[in-house]
C-alpha positions in Angstrom: -29.8 -24.4 -8.2 -30.0 -21.3 -11.3 -27.3 -19.1 -10.7 -30.0 -16.0 -11.3 -32.2 -17.2 -8.5 -29.0 -17.9 -6.0 -28.6 -14.2 -6.7 -31.8 -12.9 -5.9 -31.7 -15.6 -2.8 -28.7 -13.8 -1.8 -29.7 -10.2 -2.6 -33.0 -11.0 -0.2 -30.6 -12.5 2.5 -28.2 -9.3 2.8 -30.9 -6.9 2.2 -32.6 -8.5 5.5 -29.3 -8.4 7.4 -29.3 -4.6 6.4 -33.0 -4.4 7.5 -32.6 -5.9 10.7 -29.9 -4.0 11.7 -32.3 -0.5 11.1 -35.4 1.1 12.5 -38.6 1.5 10.8 -37.3 5.0 9.3 -34.3 3.3 7.7 -32.2 4.6 10.1 -29.4 2.5 12.0 -30.7 1.2 14.8 -30.0 3.0 18.3 -28.0 -0.2 19.2 -25.9 0.1 16.8 -22.4 2.6 16.0 -21.7 2.8 12.2 -17.6 2.9 10.8 -16.3 1.5 14.2 -15.6 -2.5 14.7 -12.2 -4.6 14.7 -12.1 -5.3 10.9 -9.1 -3.8 9.4 -10.2 -0.6 7.7 -9.4 1.3 4.7 -9.1 5.3 4.8 -12.5 7.1 3.8 -14.7 3.8 3.8 -17.5 5.8 5.5 -18.0 7.9 2.7 -17.8 5.6 0.3 -20.3 3.0 2.6 -22.7 5.8 2.0 -23.8 5.0 -1.0 -23.4 1.1 -0.5 -26.4 -0.8 -1.7 -28.7 -2.3 1.0 -26.5 -0.7 3.2 -25.0 -4.2 3.2 -21.3 -2.4 3.4 -22.0 -0.4 6.4 -19.7 -1.8 9.1 -22.1 -1.7 12.1 -21.5 -3.4 15.9 -23.3 -4.0 18.7 -22.3 -0.8 21.1 -25.0 -2.1 24.4 -23.0 -5.0 25.9 -26.2 -7.0 27.1 -27.1 -7.3 23.2 -25.5 -11.1 22.3 -22.9 -10.8 19.8 -23.2 -12.3 16.4 -20.4 -12.6 14.0 -19.8 -11.2 11.1 -18.8 -11.0 7.4 -18.3 -8.6 4.2 -16.9 -9.0 0.8 -15.4 -6.5 -1.0 -13.1 -5.5 -4.0 -10.3 -3.6 -5.3 -9.6 -3.4 -9.3 -7.0 -1.4 -11.2 -7.2 -1.6 -14.7 -5.5 1.2 -17.3 -4.5 2.4 -21.3 -0.7 3.1 -20.6 2.1 3.7 -23.5 5.8 3.1 -22.1 9.3 3.5 -23.5 11.0 0.2 -23.5 14.0 1.9 -21.7 11.7 2.8 -18.8 11.8 -0.4 -17.4 14.4 -1.9 -19.0 17.1 1.0 -19.8 20.6 -1.7 -20.2 18.8 -4.7 -22.4 16.2 -3.2 -24.5 17.0 -3.2 -28.0 14.9 0.2 -28.8 14.3 1.9 -25.4 13.1 5.3 -26.7 10.4 3.7 -28.4 6.7 3.3 -26.9 4.7 0.8 -26.5 1.1 0.8 -26.0 -2.2 -1.7 -24.5 -4.7 -2.0 -21.7 -3.8 -4.1 -18.6 -5.5 -5.2 -16.0 -3.0 -3.9 -13.2 -4.9 -5.0 -10.0 -8.1 -7.4 -9.2 -8.2 -8.5 -5.9 -11.0 -9.8 -4.0 -11.4 -9.0 0.2 -13.2 -10.3 2.8 -13.4 -10.1 6.0 -14.9 -11.0 9.5 -15.8 -10.3 13.1 -15.7 -13.8 14.6 -16.0 -12.2 18.5 -16.1 -8.6 20.2 -12.4 -8.8 20.5 -10.9 -10.8 17.2 -11.2 -10.1 14.1 -10.2 -11.8 10.4 -9.0 -10.1 7.3 -7.9 -11.9 3.5 -7.5 -10.6 0.1 -6.2 -12.2 -2.8 -4.1 -10.7 -5.9 -3.1 -11.2 -9.4 0.7 -12.9 -9.2 1.1 -10.6 -12.3 -0.8 -8.2 -14.7 -2.7 -9.1 -17.4 -2.4 -8.0 -21.0 0.9 -5.6 -19.7 3.4 -4.9 -22.7 5.1 -8.1 -24.2 2.7 -10.8 -22.3 -0.1 -12.6 -24.1 -3.6 -10.7 -22.9 -5.2 -14.0 -22.8 -2.8 -15.6 -19.8 -4.9 -16.9 -17.7 -3.9 -16.1 -14.0 -4.5 -18.3 -11.1 -5.4 -15.9 -7.8 -2.5 -15.9 -5.2 -3.5 -15.7 -1.4 -2.3 -11.8 -0.2 -3.0 -11.1 2.9 -4.1 -14.0 5.8 -4.1 -12.8 9.2 -6.5 -12.6 12.9 -6.6 -9.7 14.8 -7.3 -9.8 18.6 -7.7 -6.1 20.3 -6.8 -7.1 23.6 -7.7 -3.2 24.5 -7.3 0.2 22.7 -3.4 0.0 23.4 -2.4 -3.4 22.4 -3.3 -5.3 19.5 -2.0 -8.3 18.0 -2.0 -9.0 14.6 -1.0 -12.4 13.4 -0.3 -14.2 9.7 1.1 -12.8 6.4 0.7 -9.3 6.1 1.7 -6.1 4.9 4.8 -5.1 7.0 6.8 -1.8 6.3 8.5 1.0 9.0 7.2 3.6 6.3 3.9 5.9 5.6 4.0 4.4 2.1 4.5 0.9 2.0 1.4 0.7 4.5 -0.8 2.6 2.3 -3.7 0.7 1.0 -3.7 0.5 -2.7 -7.5 2.2 -3.1 -6.0 5.1 -0.8 -3.3 6.3 -3.1 -2.9 10.0 -4.8 -0.4 8.8 -7.1 -0.7 6.0 -9.8 0.8 3.7 -7.7 3.4 2.9 -4.8 6.8 4.1 -4.7 9.3 2.6 -6.7 12.1 2.7 -3.9 10.2 2.6 -0.4 10.0 -1.1 0.1 12.0 -2.3 -2.9 13.9 -5.5 -1.3 10.0 -7.1 -0.2 8.2 -7.3 -3.1 8.7 -10.3 -4.8 9.9 -13.8 -3.7 13.0 -13.5 -5.3 13.6 -10.0 -3.8 16.6 -10.1 -0.5 13.7 -10.4 1.8 11.2 -13.0 0.1 8.4 -10.9 0.4 5.0 -11.3 -1.4 4.1 -7.5 -2.7 5.2 -6.1 0.9 3.8 -9.0 2.8 5.6 -11.2 5.4 4.2 -13.7 7.6 4.6 -13.1 11.2 3.1 -11.2 14.6 2.6 -7.6 14.6 1.6 -5.9 17.8 -0.3 -2.2 17.4 -1.8 0.2 19.9 -2.3 3.6 20.3 -1.9 5.9 23.6 -1.9 9.5 24.5 -5.3 9.8 23.7 -5.2 7.8 20.7 -2.2 10.2 18.6 0.7 8.2 19.4 0.3 5.1 17.9 3.1 2.4 17.7 3.6 -1.2 15.5 6.3 -3.8 16.4 6.5 -6.8 15.1 8.5 -10.3 14.5 8.5 -11.9 10.9 10.2 -14.3 9.0 12.2 -12.1 6.6 14.7 -14.0 4.4 14.6 -18.0 5.0 17.8 -19.5 4.0 17.8 -22.6 6.0 15.2 -22.3 8.5 17.2 -21.2 11.2 18.5 -18.1 10.5 17.6 -14.6 12.6 14.3 -13.4 12.6 12.8 -10.2 11.0 11.9 -7.0 13.5 10.0 -4.2 12.3 9.2 -1.2 14.1 7.3 2.2 13.7 6.5 5.1 15.6 4.0 7.7 14.8 2.6 10.3 16.4 -0.7 12.7 14.6 -0.1 16.4 16.1 -4.2 17.0 14.9 -7.1 14.3 14.0 -5.6 10.2 15.2 -5.2 7.9 12.6 -6.4 4.7 13.1 -6.7 3.2 9.7 -4.8 0.0 9.9 -3.9 0.9 6.3 -3.0 4.6 5.8 -4.5 7.1 3.6 -2.7 8.8 0.3 -5.3 11.2 0.6 -7.7 12.2 2.7 -9.5 14.7 0.1 -10.4 17.5 2.2 -11.9 15.1 5.2 -10.3 16.3 8.5 -7.6 17.8 9.5 -4.1 15.4 9.6 -0.3 15.5 10.5 1.8 13.0 11.2 5.6 12.4 12.2 7.0 9.4 12.3 9.7 7.3 12.4 11.0 3.5 11.9 13.0 0.6 11.6 13.4 -3.0 9.7 16.4 -4.9 10.4 17.4 -8.9 9.7 20.9 -10.4 10.5 23.2 -7.5 8.6 20.4 -5.8 7.0 19.0 -2.3 8.9 16.6 0.1 7.0 16.0 3.4 9.2 13.0 5.8 7.9 11.4 9.0 9.2 8.1 10.3 7.0 5.8 13.3 7.2 2.3 13.4 6.2 0.0 16.5 5.8 -3.3 16.7 4.6 -5.4 20.0 5.5 -7.9 22.2 4.4 -6.0 25.4 2.4 -8.1 28.1 1.0 -11.9 27.3 0.6 -11.3 25.6 -2.8 -10.2 22.5 -1.1 -6.9 21.3 0.7 -3.2 20.1 0.4 -1.6 16.5 0.8 2.2 16.2 1.5 3.6 12.7 2.2 7.3 12.5 2.5 10.3 10.1 3.3 13.8 9.4 4.0 15.4 6.2 4.3 18.7 5.0 5.0 19.5 1.2 4.5 22.4 -1.2 4.0 23.2 -5.0 3.8 26.3 -5.2 6.3 30.0 -5.8 5.0 30.4 -9.3 5.5 29.8 -11.2 2.7 31.0 -14.5 4.0 28.4 -14.7 6.3 25.1 -17.3 5.9 23.0 -15.0 6.3 24.8 -11.5 5.3 22.2 -9.3 2.8 26.0 -7.5 1.8 25.8 -8.4 -1.5 21.6 -8.3 -1.7 21.5 -5.0 -0.2 23.6 -2.2 -0.6 24.3 0.8 1.3 21.8 4.0 0.3 19.3 6.7 0.8 16.1 7.0 -0.6 13.8 10.5 -0.9 9.9 10.8 -1.7 7.9 13.1 -1.8 4.4 13.5 -3.1 2.4 17.0 -2.8 -1.3 17.3 -4.3 -4.4 19.6 -4.1 -8.0 18.5 -3.9 -10.5 20.8 -5.5 -13.6 19.7 -3.4 -16.4 21.4 -6.2 -15.0 19.9 -9.1 -13.5 17.1 -7.6 -10.1 17.3 -9.1 -6.6 16.8 -7.6 -3.8 17.2 -9.2 -0.5 16.1 -7.8 3.1 15.6 -8.9 6.0 13.3 -7.6 9.4 12.7 -6.4 11.6 10.0 -5.7 15.5 9.1 -5.6 17.9 6.3 -4.8 21.2 7.3 -4.4 22.7 4.2 -4.2 26.6 4.5 -1.9 27.9 1.1 -1.4 31.0 -0.1 0.3 33.4 -2.6 -1.4 32.5 -5.9 0.3 29.0 -5.2 -1.4 29.5 -4.5 -4.9 30.7 -8.2 -6.1 33.9 -6.9 -7.2 32.4 -3.8 -9.6 34.1 -0.6 -8.8 32.3 1.3 -6.6 31.6 4.2 -8.7 30.4 2.2 -11.6 28.5 0.2 -9.2 26.7 3.1 -7.6 26.2 4.9 -10.8 24.6 1.9 -12.8 22.0 1.3 -9.7 20.7 5.0 -8.4 17.8 6.4 -10.5 15.4 8.9 -10.0 11.2 9.4 -10.9 9.7 12.4 -11.5 5.8 12.8 -12.8 2.8 14.2 -12.0 -1.1 13.6 -12.7 -4.7 14.3 -12.4 -7.2 12.3 -10.7 -11.3 12.8 -11.0 -13.1 11.1 -7.7 -16.6 10.2 -9.0 -17.3 8.6 -5.4 -14.5 9.2 -3.4 -12.2 6.5 -2.7 -14.6 4.6 -4.4 -14.4 4.9 -8.0 -12.3 7.6 -9.7 -10.0 7.9 -12.6 -6.6 8.8 -13.0 -4.4 10.2 -15.7 -0.6 10.4 -15.1 3.1 10.6 -16.9 6.2 9.5 -14.7 10.1 9.7 -16.0 12.5 7.4 -14.6 16.0 8.7 -14.9 19.1 6.1 -15.1 22.9 6.6 -15.7 24.1 4.7 -19.0 28.0 4.5 -19.6 29.0 6.7 -22.2 32.9 5.7 -22.3 35.4 4.1 -20.0 34.4 5.9 -16.4 32.4 8.5 -17.9 28.1 7.9 -18.0 25.0 10.1 -18.9 21.7 10.6 -17.9 18.7 9.2 -20.0 15.0 9.5 -19.1 12.3 7.4 -20.0 8.5 8.2 -19.5 5.3 6.1 -18.9 1.4 7.6 -19.2 -1.6 5.8 -17.4 -4.8 6.5 -17.6 -6.0 4.3 -15.1 -9.9 3.5 -13.5 -10.2 2.6 -9.9 -13.1 0.8 -8.4 -13.5 -0.1 -4.7 -15.7 -0.7 -2.1 -15.5 -3.4 1.7 
């Protein structure tokens, strides 16, 4: 079959599915409820779906138990691409030959394919692919062939509103920023320090872009205002016999309940959200305790304010001789994080600022013989920046211009250090549908 004919038939098939769930006026059928089902939710998608071709991405679920259930599937994508200029010292302050020189180029940063399906009235699945490395980033070939990897692969079963079970490879974090959807960020990217030890296979927790394998429980209490997430995961797998990783989070929404699986970084003035949460992450000698607060609320007639703040304390313990110790992998430290933005609903513009700080306060057993003062200085850094977002179609299509600076402590003689700051500029395009 020719590809063009196949695409035509596929379009007719999807259109027939959409028509079958609407009445003669093209409106949703009375036996369906829009934007409520078991598939994993990204924040704000009901607004993106309003513009979906043929209604194919309007999530619809039968609300009448007498109507036979029919399994469903949907496909989507997230793409981030940007033009950038960055000083060499921004990511390599100690090894760059000319740390203040600026590189430039175009990068395909994320190119994800999302697949979700409702298998039964209480069961669903979600899969997502990702590029293992950015294409076209400075220092790499723009023509490199990159094979996508499986990022998420999970099954969810809802026993009730207060108890849900999610099994498989999934996003794992005890703080909000680490559980945000990539399409719902306010800043240009995720936090630098909110989950630095779970990003890659060679990280101490051996993560996969913040994902881990395991079983998670989730539920809502107190009229959906109280959410809990408690799970057990593989974590660092030394010999297959080590202790498991336990992660938990408890969040209370004082205003509108938040029920999306992936949290939002901004709601663009839709709804009134004020959520406070606390969480933990622990395996063997490693433990991480965190708290965060999120506010998204109309402010004045022009638009709404968004604030996202977090604090964490983490350490890998002080017994480097233990087989499963994290003592020399994760030094004692505190991490602070703040994002603040304002969305102007008329021009659809959102200026924002961002600050992060990673303060290392290592124990002598964690420095591998280096003096504690020097170790702390060399490993501590901070981030400060801001940007301006323009939303063509809410979270569906938007453009983000940002400038981020990162400050390090560089040696300046015996026992002395000086602050050195390096910059990064991004102009990023996002398009997203699911």
